[in-house]
Structure formats: C-alpha cells, structure tokens
N, C-alpha and C positions, 0 to 999 in steps of 0.2 A: 479497439474495443469492438466486440462483436454485438452486444446488445445493452441496453439500459442507458444510463447518462453519467458523466462525470461532472461532479459540483465543484471540486477543489483540486488543484495541482499544486504541488511545491517541489522545488529543487533542493536537494540536499546533496552538495559537491557534483559528481557527475551522474546523479540518480533522481530520476524524476518519480514522484510518488502521486498517484492519483486516487481519489476517492469518489464515490458516489452511490449508486444503486445500479449494480452490474452483477453478470455472472459468468461472463466469458470475455477474453482478450486473445489478442493474436499478435505475433511479430510481423512487422511490415514485409519482411522479405519472404518467408517461406508460409506465412499464414497458418501455421499450426495453431489450432485453438487450444487454450489453457483456461482451465475452471480457477475463476478466482471470485470471492465473495465480498464485493463492494470496495475493495482496496487492492491496489497493485503497484508494482514498481517496474520501471523500465530504464534501459541506459539512455542518457540525455543526447549521446552521440549516435548511436546505431538504432535506438528504438527497440532493442531486443527486451523482451519481458523477462524480468528477474525469475529465476527458478528456485531461488532461495527465500525469497519473501513472498509468503503466501498464507497471511492471516485469515481467519475467519471472523468477520464482523457482521453481527446480527443487526441488520438495518441500515438506512441510507447513512452514509458518511457525509456530515454536513461542515465539517471544519477539519483542518489538518494543521498541526502545530509542531514544527521541527524543534526538537530537543537539542540545543547546541553542546550539551554536555556529553552526548553520545550520538554523534551525527550521522551514522551509518544505519540505514534501515535494513539489514541484512539476516536478521533471524526469523522474521515472520511473526514478531510480536510486537504489540503497541501497548501503550499504558493508557489506561482509563482517567477520567478527570480528576481522581483521587491520586493518581501516580502509581497506582497497583499495576504489576505486569499482568496483562489481559490479552485474550484473544478475541475478546468481545467488547466492542466499545463504539458507538456512533461518533463520538468526537475523538479522534485518535491523535495522541501526542507521539511522534515519531522518534523511538530511539532504541537500540539495540538493548534487549534484556532477555533473561533466562525464564522460561515458563515456571509458573509457579507448581 
C-alpha cells in the first residue's frame, strides 16, 4: 500500500483482501503502483496484487465479510449489505458475482 490506511484484512483461500481508505497499492517485488479505490486483493504467498479484483468502493471500508458460498473474490465486484451485487459499498461481503 502506498497511501492511506488498511482497516480490515481477510483471507479467502490463498487470496488476502484488504479494505480501508486508500488509492494506491504496489507489488512487493517490482513496486509498480496500481490504482485501487479502498479495496484490493493480493496473493497470500507472493504478495502480488490481483489484476482482476479491482472494485470501486466509495468511502472507507470498515468491515469485510467473506461469503462461504462463493469464496473467490476474482471478479472485482462485492455485494452490499442487502446482498445486491455492487461496485460501491463501505461494508463489503466478498463473493464473485456479475455486475448488474
């Protein structure tokens, strides 16, 4: 992470998902900056930032809730508190879903 703060981190399989208030992250090896809006995922073993998980979250992420029914956060979408697939939610339930 290059700026801001991470308030929550959860592990889903070999993927770590971090949320907070931030705009940029970087891989630990090459340091190439990647723009992320308050939520990002990275490989638990290598630390490489996911290129496929890139949701836009308006506001600080204060809670992350993994969804055991769909345990891979790979599409860049999160669900809001109602369960609707959304790209904007400050409390993100992590599951793969298709954008509306």
